[in-house]
ZAMARGU-4260 file (C-alpha; in steps of 0.2 Angstrom, whole numbers, plus 5000, padded with zeros to 4 digits):
<rodrens>
0) 5000/5083/5091 | 5018/5082/5086 | 5020/5074/5068 | 5031/5059/5066 | 5040/5055/5050
5) 5037/5037/5046 | 5044/5036/5028 | 5058/5046/5021 | 5065/5046/5003 | 5082/5055/5000
10) 5088/5059/4982 | 5081/5043/4974 | 5086/5040/4956 | 5082/5025/4946 | 5088/5021/4928
15) 5084/5007/4916 | 5097/5002/4903 | 5088/4992/4890 | 5085/4994/4876 | 5093/5012/4880
20) 5097/5020/4896 | 5082/5029/4903 | 5081/5039/4920 | 5064/5033/4927 | 5066/5043/4943
25) 5077/5058/4945 | 5083/5064/4962 | 5066/5061/4972 | 5065/5067/4989 | 5050/5068/5001
30) 5043/5063/5018 | 5027/5054/5024 | 5020/5057/5041 | 5013/5044/5052 | 4994/5042/5049
35) 4995/5052/5032 | 4984/5046/5018 | 4995/5051/5003 | 4991/5049/4984 | 5004/5050/4971
40) 4997/5055/4954 | 5004/5058/4936 | 5002/5052/4919 | 5006/5034/4913 | 5025/5033/4912
45) 5029/5047/4924 | 5037/5035/4937 | 5024/5034/4950 | 5023/5014/4950 | 5042/5013/4949
50) 5042/5024/4964 | 5030/5013/4973 | 5040/4997/4970 | 5056/5006/4978 | 5046/5012/4993
55) 5039/4995/4995 | 5057/4988/4995 | 5053/4976/4980 | 5065/4986/4969 | 5082/4988/4977
60) 5092/4994/4962 | 5092/5013/4964 | 5103/5027/4970 | 5099/5037/4985 | 5092/5032/5002
65) 5075/5025/5009 | 5071/5026/5028 | 5056/5017/5036 | 5053/5024/5054 | 5070/5030/5055
70) 5079/5014/5049 | 5089/5014/5033 | 5082/5001/5022 | 5094/5004/5007 | 5107/4990/5006
75) 5099/4978/5017 | 5099/4960/5012 | 5084/4952/5003 | 5079/4940/5017 | 5078/4955/5029
80) 5069/4965/5017 | 5056/4951/5014 | 5053/4949/5033 | 5051/4968/5034 | 5039/4969/5020
85) 5028/4955/5028 | 5029/4964/5046 | 5028/4982/5041 | 5020/4985/5024 | 5003/4980/5019
90) 4999/4979/5000 | 4984/4982/4990 | 4984/4981/4972 | 4973/4984/4957 | 4969/4965/4956
95) 4966/4957/4973 | 4977/4942/4971 | 4966/4931/4983 | 4968/4912/4982 | 4951/4908/4975
100) 4949/4891/4983 | 4953/4897/5000 | 4940/4905/5012 | 4940/4924/5015 | 4946/4921/5032
105) 4961/4910/5027 | 4966/4922/5014 | 4967/4936/5027 | 4977/4925/5039 | 4990/4920/5027
110) 5002/4935/5030 | 5001/4932/5049 | 5004/4914/5048 | 5019/4917/5037 | 5025/4930/5050
115) 5023/4918/5064 | 5022/4931/5078 | 5005/4925/5085 | 4997/4908/5088 | 4984/4902/5075
120) 4970/4906/5087 | 4976/4923/5089 | 4978/4926/5070 | 4960/4919/5067 | 4953/4931/5080
125) 4962/4946/5072 | 4956/4941/5055 | 4938/4941/5061 | 4941/4958/5069 | 4947/4964/5052
130) 4932/4957/5043 | 4920/4966/5056 | 4929/4982/5052 | 4926/4980/5034 | 4908/4973/5037
135) 4911/4956/5029 | 4911/4945/5044 | 4896/4935/5037 | 4907/4931/5022 | 4921/4924/5033
140) 4920/4905/5027 | 4915/4908/5009 | 4928/4904/4996 | 4935/4920/4990 | 4929/4916/4972
145) 4911/4917/4977 | 4912/4936/4982 | 4909/4951/4971 | 4924/4961/4965 | 4921/4975/4977
150) 4920/4962/4992 | 4936/4954/4985 | 4945/4970/4986 | 4939/4973/5004 | 4946/4956/5008
155) 4963/4961/5001 | 4962/4977/5012 | 4959/4966/5027 | 4973/4955/5022 | 4985/4970/5021
160) 4980/4975/5039 | 4982/4959/5047 | 5000/4961/5053 | 4997/4979/5059 | 5008/4987/5046
165) 5017/5004/5048 | 5011/5008/5030 | 4999/5001/5018 | 5005/5004/5000 | 4992/5003/4986
170) 4994/5002/4967 | 4978/5008/4958 | 4966/5000/4971 | 4951/5006/4963 | 4956/5002/4945
175) 4945/4987/4943 | 4930/4994/4953 | 4914/5003/4948 | 4910/5020/4956 | 4900/5013/4970
180) 4913/5001/4976 | 4927/5014/4973 | 4918/5025/4985 | 4917/5011/4998 | 4936/5007/4997
185) 4939/5026/4998 | 4929/5027/5014 | 4938/5012/5021 | 4955/5020/5018 | 4949/5037/5026
190) 4942/5028/5041 | 4958/5018/5045 | 4969/5033/5042 | 4959/5044/5054 | 4953/5031/5067
195) 4968/5020/5068 | 4982/5032/5063 | 4986/5021/5048 | 4998/5028/5035 | 4993/5025/5017
200) 5002/5028/5001 | 4992/5026/4985 | 4996/5027/4967 | 4981/5031/4957 | 4974/5038/4941
205) 4957/5042/4950 | 4956/5061/4954 | 4941/5059/4965 | 4950/5046/4975 | 4965/5057/4976
210) 4955/5073/4981 | 4949/5064/4996 | 4966/5060/5003 | 4977/5071/5015 | 4990/5076/5002
215) 4993/5073/4983 | 5010/5072/4976 | 5011/5075/4957 | 5024/5067/4946 | 5030/5071/4929
220) 5044/5063/4919 | 5052/5055/4934 | 5052/5070/4945 | 5040/5077/4958 | 5033/5093/4951
225) 5021/5097/4966 | 5022/5091/4984 | 5005/5096/4989 | 4993/5097/4974 | 4976/5105/4976
230) 4963/5096/4965
</rodrens>
């Protein structure tokens, strides 16, 4: 099967100027293929989280070019980027950022309601489908605050999937989880990558998590030092 490039980064450089000028990213270039489960690793301060914020279009102050599905994103206005983020990029963070007073179902529905592409009934159906995929349908009407940490992170993954994004971007998604729940989350990512051809880009300190991905990029001092690290 022919590989399709879903995300492309060309000569990305990012500098901070306070308190002194500091180059956080230095001439970064790489591609991500559709359906690839990619992990970015490196010591704290290496630039991997800065890279993720640029890839996600939340940081637009950089030199170089960023393409998603062949479309140049660099230079687009903030309102267009905000809509693109909601429709094409799903986010999973170290902390789940669920609304505790809302049900699990409502938390998952929020990005789709905001996008406004489908009716409320269709969105609710899709949310239940994501809950079934993550084996949490029995928790649908519970307040998010009543779930365990591992369950809350799975709800956050379901929320990231609701708009059928081109890419899911994750910042330390197992950082707050014990080993058992980390394995569950890893299993979910591997499943949706293989079964649904879902592209996943994850920043992580967890070598076991990274080892199970399709490819590992290693960063050091704002540069990529290995495009295909074997752990």
